[in-house]
PDB file of N, CA, C and O in Angstrom:
ATOM      1  N   MET A   1      38.941  19.861  93.757  1.00  0.00           N
ATOM      2  CA  MET A   1      38.693  19.343  92.425  1.00  0.00           C
ATOM      3  C   MET A   1      38.543  20.481  91.425  1.00  0.00           C
ATOM      4  O   MET A   1      38.411  20.244  90.224  1.00  0.00           O
ATOM      5  N   GLY A   2      38.562  21.708  91.915  1.00  0.00           N
ATOM      6  CA  GLY A   2      38.535  22.845  91.019  1.00  0.00           C
ATOM      7  C   GLY A   2      37.165  23.414  90.694  1.00  0.00           C
ATOM      8  O   GLY A   2      37.058  24.361  89.914  1.00  0.00           O
ATOM      9  N   TYR A   3      36.117  22.851  91.282  1.00  0.00           N
ATOM     10  CA  TYR A   3      34.777  23.381  91.037  1.00  0.00           C
ATOM     11  C   TYR A   3      34.494  24.564  91.962  1.00  0.00           C
ATOM     12  O   TYR A   3      34.939  24.592  93.109  1.00  0.00           O
ATOM     13  N   THR A   4      33.750  25.533  91.445  1.00  0.00           N
ATOM     14  CA  THR A   4      33.255  26.595  92.323  1.00  0.00           C
ATOM     15  C   THR A   4      32.051  26.044  93.071  1.00  0.00           C
ATOM     16  O   THR A   4      31.506  25.002  92.706  1.00  0.00           O
ATOM     17  N   GLN A   5      31.643  26.743  94.110  1.00  0.00           N
ATOM     18  CA  GLN A   5      30.455  26.311  94.847  1.00  0.00           C
ATOM     19  C   GLN A   5      29.228  26.329  93.943  1.00  0.00           C
ATOM     20  O   GLN A   5      28.360  25.462  94.055  1.00  0.00           O
ATOM     21  N   ALA A   6      29.152  27.306  93.054  1.00  0.00           N
ATOM     22  CA  ALA A   6      28.011  27.393  92.136  1.00  0.00           C
ATOM     23  C   ALA A   6      27.985  26.192  91.198  1.00  0.00           C
ATOM     24  O   ALA A   6      26.920  25.634  90.935  1.00  0.00           O
ATOM     25  N   GLU A   7      29.148  25.790  90.691  1.00  0.00           N
ATOM     26  CA  GLU A   7      29.220  24.634  89.800  1.00  0.00           C
ATOM     27  C   GLU A   7      28.840  23.353  90.538  1.00  0.00           C
ATOM     28  O   GLU A   7      28.095  22.525  90.014  1.00  0.00           O
ATOM     29  N   LEU A   8      29.353  23.195  91.751  1.00  0.00           N
ATOM     30  CA  LEU A   8      29.027  22.009  92.539  1.00  0.00           C
ATOM     31  C   LEU A   8      27.554  22.004  92.933  1.00  0.00           C
ATOM     32  O   LEU A   8      26.910  20.955  92.954  1.00  0.00           O
ATOM     33  N   GLU A   9      27.034  23.174  93.242  1.00  0.00           N
ATOM     34  CA  GLU A   9      25.611  23.302  93.559  1.00  0.00           C
ATOM     35  C   GLU A   9      24.768  22.742  92.406  1.00  0.00           C
ATOM     36  O   GLU A   9      23.833  21.971  92.623  1.00  0.00           O
ATOM     37  N   GLU A  10      25.109  23.138  91.203  1.00  0.00           N
ATOM     38  CA  GLU A  10      24.348  22.693  90.031  1.00  0.00           C
ATOM     39  C   GLU A  10      24.527  21.199  89.775  1.00  0.00           C
ATOM     40  O   GLU A  10      23.553  20.487  89.529  1.00  0.00           O
ATOM     41  N   LYS A  11      25.769  20.728  89.834  1.00  0.00           N
ATOM     42  CA  LYS A  11      26.054  19.323  89.541  1.00  0.00           C
ATOM     43  C   LYS A  11      25.469  18.384  90.593  1.00  0.00           C
ATOM     44  O   LYS A  11      24.982  17.305  90.255  1.00  0.00           O
ATOM     45  N   ALA A  12      25.512  18.786  91.867  1.00  0.00           N
ATOM     46  CA  ALA A  12      25.061  17.913  92.950  1.00  0.00           C
ATOM     47  C   ALA A  12      23.591  18.122  93.314  1.00  0.00           C
ATOM     48  O   ALA A  12      22.990  17.289  93.993  1.00  0.00           O
ATOM     49  N   GLY A  13      23.022  19.225  92.863  1.00  0.00           N
ATOM     50  CA  GLY A  13      21.639  19.504  93.231  1.00  0.00           C
ATOM     51  C   GLY A  13      21.474  19.877  94.694  1.00  0.00           C
ATOM     52  O   GLY A  13      20.468  19.550  95.324  1.00  0.00           O
ATOM     53  N   LEU A  14      22.476  20.568  95.227  1.00  0.00           N
ATOM     54  CA  LEU A  14      22.452  21.007  96.619  1.00  0.00           C
ATOM     55  C   LEU A  14      22.477  22.527  96.682  1.00  0.00           C
ATOM     56  O   LEU A  14      22.936  23.189  95.751  1.00  0.00           O
ATOM     57  N   ALA A  15      21.988  23.065  97.770  1.00  0.00           N
ATOM     58  CA  ALA A  15      22.025  24.514  97.961  1.00  0.00           C
ATOM     59  C   ALA A  15      23.467  24.968  98.200  1.00  0.00           C
ATOM     60  O   ALA A  15      24.247  24.269  98.846  1.00  0.00           O
ATOM     61  N   ARG A  16      23.803  26.118  97.683  1.00  0.00           N
ATOM     62  CA  ARG A  16      25.157  26.660  97.870  1.00  0.00           C
ATOM     63  C   ARG A  16      25.463  26.872  99.346  1.00  0.00           C
ATOM     64  O   ARG A  16      26.603  26.692  99.775  1.00  0.00           O
ATOM     65  N   THR A  17      24.453  27.254 100.128  1.00  0.00           N
ATOM     66  CA  THR A  17      24.687  27.434 101.567  1.00  0.00           C
ATOM     67  C   THR A  17      25.071  26.110 102.223  1.00  0.00           C
ATOM     68  O   THR A  17      25.904  26.081 103.129  1.00  0.00           O
ATOM     69  N   THR A  18      24.466  25.018 101.767  1.00  0.00           N
ATOM     70  CA  THR A  18      24.819  23.696 102.296  1.00  0.00           C
ATOM     71  C   THR A  18      26.267  23.380 101.975  1.00  0.00           C
ATOM     72  O   THR A  18      27.019  22.951 102.850  1.00  0.00           O
ATOM     73  N   ILE A  19      26.658  23.585 100.739  1.00  0.00           N
ATOM     74  CA  ILE A  19      28.040  23.316 100.311  1.00  0.00           C
ATOM     75  C   ILE A  19      29.012  24.190 101.091  1.00  0.00           C
ATOM     76  O   ILE A  19      30.054  23.715 101.543  1.00  0.00           O
ATOM     77  N   SER A  20      28.679  25.449 101.249  1.00  0.00           N
ATOM     78  CA  SER A  20      29.542  26.379 101.979  1.00  0.00           C
ATOM     79  C   SER A  20      29.712  25.952 103.431  1.00  0.00           C
ATOM     80  O   SER A  20      30.823  25.964 103.960  1.00  0.00           O
ATOM     81  N   MET A  21      28.621  25.578 104.068  1.00  0.00           N
ATOM     82  CA  MET A  21      28.699  25.174 105.480  1.00  0.00           C
ATOM     83  C   MET A  21      29.521  23.898 105.654  1.00  0.00           C
ATOM     84  O   MET A  21      30.274  23.768 106.619  1.00  0.00           O
ATOM     85  N   ILE A  22      29.375  22.957 104.721  1.00  0.00           N
ATOM     86  CA  ILE A  22      30.173  21.735 104.777  1.00  0.00           C
ATOM     87  C   ILE A  22      31.644  22.075 104.578  1.00  0.00           C
ATOM     88  O   ILE A  22      32.509  21.583 105.301  1.00  0.00           O
ATOM     89  N   GLU A  23      31.914  22.913 103.600  1.00  0.00           N
ATOM     90  CA  GLU A  23      33.289  23.300 103.278  1.00  0.00           C
ATOM     91  C   GLU A  23      33.973  23.986 104.457  1.00  0.00           C
ATOM     92  O   GLU A  23      35.167  23.791 104.684  1.00  0.00           O
ATOM     93  N   ARG A  24      33.218  24.789 105.209  1.00  0.00           N
ATOM     94  CA  ARG A  24      33.781  25.522 106.347  1.00  0.00           C
ATOM     95  C   ARG A  24      33.743  24.729 107.645  1.00  0.00           C
ATOM     96  O   ARG A  24      34.196  25.220 108.680  1.00  0.00           O
ATOM     97  N   GLY A  25      33.213  23.513 107.608  1.00  0.00           N
ATOM     98  CA  GLY A  25      33.159  22.686 108.807  1.00  0.00           C
ATOM     99  C   GLY A  25      32.051  23.068 109.764  1.00  0.00           C
ATOM    100  O   GLY A  25      32.081  22.686 110.934  1.00  0.00           O
ATOM    101  N   LYS A  26      31.073  23.819 109.282  1.00  0.00           N
ATOM    102  CA  LYS A  26      29.957  24.253 110.127  1.00  0.00           C
ATOM    103  C   LYS A  26      28.794  23.265 110.085  1.00  0.00           C
ATOM    104  O   LYS A  26      27.850  23.376 110.867  1.00  0.00           O
ATOM    105  N   ARG A  27      28.869  22.294 109.163  1.00  0.00           N
ATOM    106  CA  ARG A  27      27.806  21.307 109.025  1.00  0.00           C
ATOM    107  C   ARG A  27      28.433  19.975 108.647  1.00  0.00           C
ATOM    108  O   ARG A  27      29.334  19.911 107.811  1.00  0.00           O
ATOM    109  N   THR A  28      27.945  18.919 109.271  1.00  0.00           N
ATOM    110  CA  THR A  28      28.381  17.574 108.930  1.00  0.00           C
ATOM    111  C   THR A  28      27.349  16.974 107.992  1.00  0.00           C
ATOM    112  O   THR A  28      26.181  16.835 108.354  1.00  0.00           O
ATOM    113  N   PRO A  29      27.775  16.619 106.787  1.00  0.00           N
ATOM    114  CA  PRO A  29      26.805  16.107 105.821  1.00  0.00           C
ATOM    115  C   PRO A  29      26.348  14.692 106.147  1.00  0.00           C
ATOM    116  O   PRO A  29      27.110  13.884 106.677  1.00  0.00           O
ATOM    117  N   GLU A  30      25.100  14.409 105.823  1.00  0.00           N
ATOM    118  CA  GLU A  30      24.574  13.056 105.954  1.00  0.00           C
ATOM    119  C   GLU A  30      25.093  12.231 104.785  1.00  0.00           C
ATOM    120  O   GLU A  30      25.620  12.781 103.818  1.00  0.00           O
ATOM    121  N   SER A  31      24.948  10.930 104.871  1.00  0.00           N
ATOM    122  CA  SER A  31      25.481  10.049 103.828  1.00  0.00           C
ATOM    123  C   SER A  31      24.853  10.331 102.462  1.00  0.00           C
ATOM    124  O   SER A  31      25.537  10.226 101.444  1.00  0.00           O
ATOM    125  N   TYR A  32      23.577  10.685 102.419  1.00  0.00           N
ATOM    126  CA  TYR A  32      22.928  11.001 101.146  1.00  0.00           C
ATOM    127  C   TYR A  32      23.582  12.223 100.499  1.00  0.00           C
ATOM    128  O   TYR A  32      23.813  12.243  99.291  1.00  0.00           O
ATOM    129  N   THR A  33      23.873  13.227 101.300  1.00  0.00           N
ATOM    130  CA  THR A  33      24.517  14.441 100.797  1.00  0.00           C
ATOM    131  C   THR A  33      25.922  14.128 100.300  1.00  0.00           C
ATOM    132  O   THR A  33      26.335  14.614  99.247  1.00  0.00           O
ATOM    133  N   LEU A  34      26.658  13.315 101.058  1.00  0.00           N
ATOM    134  CA  LEU A  34      28.000  12.908 100.618  1.00  0.00           C
ATOM    135  C   LEU A  34      27.930  12.169  99.290  1.00  0.00           C
ATOM    136  O   LEU A  34      28.773  12.368  98.416  1.00  0.00           O
ATOM    137  N   SER A  35      26.926  11.319  99.144  1.00  0.00           N
ATOM    138  CA  SER A  35      26.759  10.574  97.902  1.00  0.00           C
ATOM    139  C   SER A  35      26.506  11.511  96.727  1.00  0.00           C
ATOM    140  O   SER A  35      27.061  11.319  95.645  1.00  0.00           O
ATOM    141  N   LYS A  36      25.675  12.515  96.936  1.00  0.00           N
ATOM    142  CA  LYS A  36      25.381  13.472  95.869  1.00  0.00           C
ATOM    143  C   LYS A  36      26.640  14.250  95.471  1.00  0.00           C
ATOM    144  O   LYS A  36      26.880  14.489  94.287  1.00  0.00           O
ATOM    145  N   ILE A  37      27.429  14.636  96.456  1.00  0.00           N
ATOM    146  CA  ILE A  37      28.671  15.363  96.176  1.00  0.00           C
ATOM    147  C   ILE A  37      29.653  14.456  95.436  1.00  0.00           C
ATOM    148  O   ILE A  37      30.258  14.870  94.447  1.00  0.00           O
ATOM    149  N   ALA A  38      29.811  13.229  95.911  1.00  0.00           N
ATOM    150  CA  ALA A  38      30.731  12.286  95.266  1.00  0.00           C
ATOM    151  C   ALA A  38      30.318  12.021  93.821  1.00  0.00           C
ATOM    152  O   ALA A  38      31.169  11.996  92.931  1.00  0.00           O
ATOM    153  N   MET A  39      29.037  11.825  93.582  1.00  0.00           N
ATOM    154  CA  MET A  39      28.561  11.588  92.224  1.00  0.00           C
ATOM    155  C   MET A  39      28.832  12.802  91.339  1.00  0.00           C
ATOM    156  O   MET A  39      29.228  12.655  90.183  1.00  0.00           O
ATOM    157  N   ALA A  40      28.618  13.996  91.878  1.00  0.00           N
ATOM    158  CA  ALA A  40      28.862  15.215  91.102  1.00  0.00           C
ATOM    159  C   ALA A  40      30.337  15.361  90.755  1.00  0.00           C
ATOM    160  O   ALA A  40      30.680  15.853  89.680  1.00  0.00           O
ATOM    161  N   LEU A  41      31.207  14.934  91.665  1.00  0.00           N
ATOM    162  CA  LEU A  41      32.648  15.022  91.438  1.00  0.00           C
ATOM    163  C   LEU A  41      33.192  13.821  90.667  1.00  0.00           C
ATOM    164  O   LEU A  41      34.368  13.779  90.303  1.00  0.00           O
ATOM    165  N   GLU A  42      32.312  12.844  90.424  1.00  0.00           N
ATOM    166  CA  GLU A  42      32.676  11.619  89.712  1.00  0.00           C
ATOM    167  C   GLU A  42      33.785  10.851  90.419  1.00  0.00           C
ATOM    168  O   GLU A  42      34.734  10.373  89.799  1.00  0.00           O
ATOM    169  N   ILE A  43      33.634  10.749  91.741  1.00  0.00           N
ATOM    170  CA  ILE A  43      34.546   9.959  92.563  1.00  0.00           C
ATOM    171  C   ILE A  43      33.704   9.128  93.524  1.00  0.00           C
ATOM    172  O   ILE A  43      32.508   9.375  93.677  1.00  0.00           O
ATOM    173  N   SER A  44      34.319   8.156  94.166  1.00  0.00           N
ATOM    174  CA  SER A  44      33.597   7.342  95.150  1.00  0.00           C
ATOM    175  C   SER A  44      33.479   8.102  96.470  1.00  0.00           C
ATOM    176  O   SER A  44      34.233   9.036  96.740  1.00  0.00           O
ATOM    177  N   VAL A  45      32.523   7.679  97.276  1.00  0.00           N
ATOM    178  CA  VAL A  45      32.376   8.273  98.606  1.00  0.00           C
ATOM    179  C   VAL A  45      33.639   8.009  99.424  1.00  0.00           C
ATOM    180  O   VAL A  45      34.064   8.861 100.204  1.00  0.00           O
ATOM    181  N   ASP A  46      34.239   6.827  99.248  1.00  0.00           N
ATOM    182  CA  ASP A  46      35.490   6.518  99.948  1.00  0.00           C
ATOM    183  C   ASP A  46      36.584   7.517  99.585  1.00  0.00           C
ATOM    184  O   ASP A  46      37.303   8.001 100.460  1.00  0.00           O
ATOM    185  N   ARG A  47      36.708   7.824  98.302  1.00  0.00           N
ATOM    186  CA  ARG A  47      37.734   8.793  97.866  1.00  0.00           C
ATOM    187  C   ARG A  47      37.432  10.176  98.421  1.00  0.00           C
ATOM    188  O   ARG A  47      38.341  10.900  98.828  1.00  0.00           O
ATOM    189  N   LEU A  48      36.154  10.542  98.437  1.00  0.00           N
ATOM    190  CA  LEU A  48      35.756  11.830  99.004  1.00  0.00           C
ATOM    191  C   LEU A  48      36.152  11.896 100.474  1.00  0.00           C
ATOM    192  O   LEU A  48      36.677  12.911 100.931  1.00  0.00           O
ATOM    193  N   ASN A  49      35.905  10.821 101.213  1.00  0.00           N
ATOM    194  CA  ASN A  49      36.282  10.783 102.628  1.00  0.00           C
ATOM    195  C   ASN A  49      37.788  10.887 102.802  1.00  0.00           C
ATOM    196  O   ASN A  49      38.259  11.550 103.726  1.00  0.00           O
ATOM    197  N   GLU A  50      38.552  10.238 101.921  1.00  0.00           N
ATOM    198  CA  GLU A  50      40.007  10.343 101.983  1.00  0.00           C
ATOM    199  C   GLU A  50      40.438  11.795 101.818  1.00  0.00           C
ATOM    200  O   GLU A  50      41.295  12.280 102.557  1.00  0.00           O
ATOM    201  N   GLU A  51      39.843  12.488 100.847  1.00  0.00           N
ATOM    202  CA  GLU A  51      40.167  13.899 100.605  1.00  0.00           C
ATOM    203  C   GLU A  51      39.845  14.746 101.835  1.00  0.00           C
ATOM    204  O   GLU A  51      40.629  15.608 102.231  1.00  0.00           O
ATOM    205  N   VAL A  52      38.691  14.489 102.428  1.00  0.00           N
ATOM    206  CA  VAL A  52      38.274  15.249 103.612  1.00  0.00           C
ATOM    207  C   VAL A  52      39.268  15.045 104.740  1.00  0.00           C
ATOM    208  O   VAL A  52      39.706  16.015 105.359  1.00  0.00           O
ATOM    209  N   TRP A  53      39.637  13.785 105.024  1.00  0.00           N
ATOM    210  CA  TRP A  53      40.545  13.515 106.135  1.00  0.00           C
ATOM    211  C   TRP A  53      41.944  14.058 105.870  1.00  0.00           C
ATOM    212  O   TRP A  53      42.627  14.477 106.805  1.00  0.00           O
ATOM    213  N   GLU A  54      42.380  14.060 104.620  1.00  0.00           N
ATOM    214  CA  GLU A  54      43.674  14.666 104.298  1.00  0.00           C
ATOM    215  C   GLU A  54      43.646  16.160 104.629  1.00  0.00           C
ATOM    216  O   GLU A  54      44.607  16.693 105.184  1.00  0.00           O
ATOM    217  N   ASN A  55      42.554  16.827 104.291  1.00  0.00           N
ATOM    218  CA  ASN A  55      42.420  18.259 104.601  1.00  0.00           C
ATOM    219  C   ASN A  55      42.346  18.500 106.101  1.00  0.00           C
ATOM    220  O   ASN A  55      42.927  19.462 106.602  1.00  0.00           O
ATOM    221  N   VAL A  56      41.640  17.641 106.818  1.00  0.00           N
ATOM    222  CA  VAL A  56      41.547  17.786 108.275  1.00  0.00           C
ATOM    223  C   VAL A  56      42.935  17.671 108.897  1.00  0.00           C
ATOM    224  O   VAL A  56      43.314  18.479 109.745  1.00  0.00           O
ATOM    225  N   ARG A  57      43.692  16.656 108.466  1.00  0.00           N
ATOM    226  CA  ARG A  57      45.045  16.467 109.005  1.00  0.00           C
ATOM    227  C   ARG A  57      45.937  17.669 108.702  1.00  0.00           C
ATOM    228  O   ARG A  57      46.667  18.139 109.575  1.00  0.00           O
ATOM    229  N   GLU A  58      45.879  18.163 107.471  1.00  0.00           N
ATOM    230  CA  GLU A  58      46.688  19.317 107.091  1.00  0.00           C
ATOM    231  C   GLU A  58      46.335  20.545 107.920  1.00  0.00           C
ATOM    232  O   GLU A  58      47.219  21.261 108.390  1.00  0.00           O
ATOM    233  N   ASN A  59      45.047  20.783 108.094  1.00  0.00           N
ATOM    234  CA  ASN A  59      44.615  21.933 108.898  1.00  0.00           C
ATOM    235  C   ASN A  59      45.025  21.787 110.351  1.00  0.00           C
ATOM    236  O   ASN A  59      45.436  22.759 110.985  1.00  0.00           O
ATOM    237  N   ARG A  60      44.916  20.578 110.881  1.00  0.00           N
ATOM    238  CA  ARG A  60      45.305  20.342 112.262  1.00  0.00           C
ATOM    239  C   ARG A  60      46.800  20.577 112.431  1.00  0.00           C
ATOM    240  O   ARG A  60      47.231  21.207 113.397  1.00  0.00           O
ATOM    241  N   ASP A  61      47.597  20.063 111.478  1.00  0.00           N
ATOM    242  CA  ASP A  61      49.042  20.259 111.536  1.00  0.00           C
ATOM    243  C   ASP A  61      49.407  21.730 111.429  1.00  0.00           C
ATOM    244  O   ASP A  61      50.297  22.202 112.137  1.00  0.00           O
ATOM    245  N   ASN A  62      48.724  22.464 110.544  1.00  0.00           N
ATOM    246  CA  ASN A  62      48.993  23.903 110.380  1.00  0.00           C
ATOM    247  C   ASN A  62      48.596  24.674 111.621  1.00  0.00           C
ATOM    248  O   ASN A  62      49.289  25.612 112.016  1.00  0.00           O
ATOM    249  N   ASP A  63      47.491  24.293 112.241  1.00  0.00           N
ATOM    250  CA  ASP A  63      47.048  24.984 113.460  1.00  0.00           C
ATOM    251  C   ASP A  63      48.005  24.747 114.627  1.00  0.00           C
ATOM    252  O   ASP A  63      48.219  25.642 115.445  1.00  0.00           O
ATOM    253  N   SER A  64      48.575  23.559 114.706  1.00  0.00           N
ATOM    254  CA  SER A  64      49.468  23.255 115.825  1.00  0.00           C
ATOM    255  C   SER A  64      50.838  23.907 115.659  1.00  0.00           C
ATOM    256  O   SER A  64      51.574  24.058 116.634  1.00  0.00           O
ATOM    257  N   SER A  65      51.187  24.296 114.426  1.00  0.00           N
ATOM    258  CA  SER A  65      52.507  24.893 114.212  1.00  0.00           C
ATOM    259  C   SER A  65      52.507  26.409 114.432  1.00  0.00           C
ATOM    260  O   SER A  65      53.565  27.036 114.386  1.00  0.00           O
ATOM    261  N   THR A  66      51.342  26.997 114.668  1.00  0.00           N
ATOM    262  CA  THR A  66      51.299  28.451 114.876  1.00  0.00           C
ATOM    263  C   THR A  66      51.270  28.796 116.335  1.00  0.00           C
ATOM    264  O   THR A  66      51.233  29.975 116.690  1.00  0.00           O
TER     265      THR A  66
END
């Protein structure tokens, strides 16, 4: 969506380390955290999940082609 981690941290009220760990796949967010991120991005949780799964599929496809 074009936000930096610092911008998302401020908008969502989450720690940057939390955002970073979620982004890198080192932490699975709880539903409350997903809701805060979705609200900050002004999208639904469903849309956020769609974005996440699209990225997972792309990464999986890229990993299998190497």
